[in-house]
N, C-alpha and C positions, 0 to 999 in steps of 0.2 A: 527514569521509568525504564524497564527493558521489556521488549517485545522480542519474538522470533520473526526474524524477517529472512522468509526463503530458505528455512531449517536451522538459520544461523541466530547466536543472540546478537541483539543489537539494541544499544542505548539511544534513547531520545531525551530531551531537556525535559518534556511534559507531554499531557495529551495534545493530540491534534487531530485533524480531520486528514481523510486519505489524500484529498486532494492537497493538503500542506506537507504530506510525507513524500507525495509524488515529486513536489517542487524541491522540496528539501535533497531529494536524491537526483534531481535533473532528470526525471523521466517525464517524457510527454503522455499526458492522459489520455491521448488519442489513440496512442499505440501500445497501451498496456491492457492485461486484465487482471483484476483484483481479486483475490479471496481473503475474506476477512473471518476468522475463526470458522472454517470450512464453510463459508457461505458466498458464493460470487456475488460481487457488489456490480450493481448496474451504475453506468458511467456517469448517468446524471446524478446519482446519490454521493459521489465522491466528494462533494465539498460537506455533506451532511453527517456521513458517518464516521463517529469519533474513534480514534485509536487509542487504547488504553494501556495500563501496566498489565503485562501479561499476555496480552493478544498475541495470535498468531496470523501473520499475514505471509502470503504467497503472492509474487507479483511475476506476469510473464510478460516478456516485453515482444511484440511482433516485429518481425525485420523481413523486408521484403529482398527480394533478389530475381537473380534472372537466369 
């Protein structure tokens, strides 16, 4: 299946949750904000929201600094 991830085409093996996608991308769910088909997803819903063929996902990774 194909999705658009941060504006770029991305191929996945099949439907999965946002939590699974973050794991696959080696991203810490505590340090990102996720938009799924133009709607912000609350962190507690990451395991429940399914990513399907044709979906648009935007992930913003928070970076600390000094």
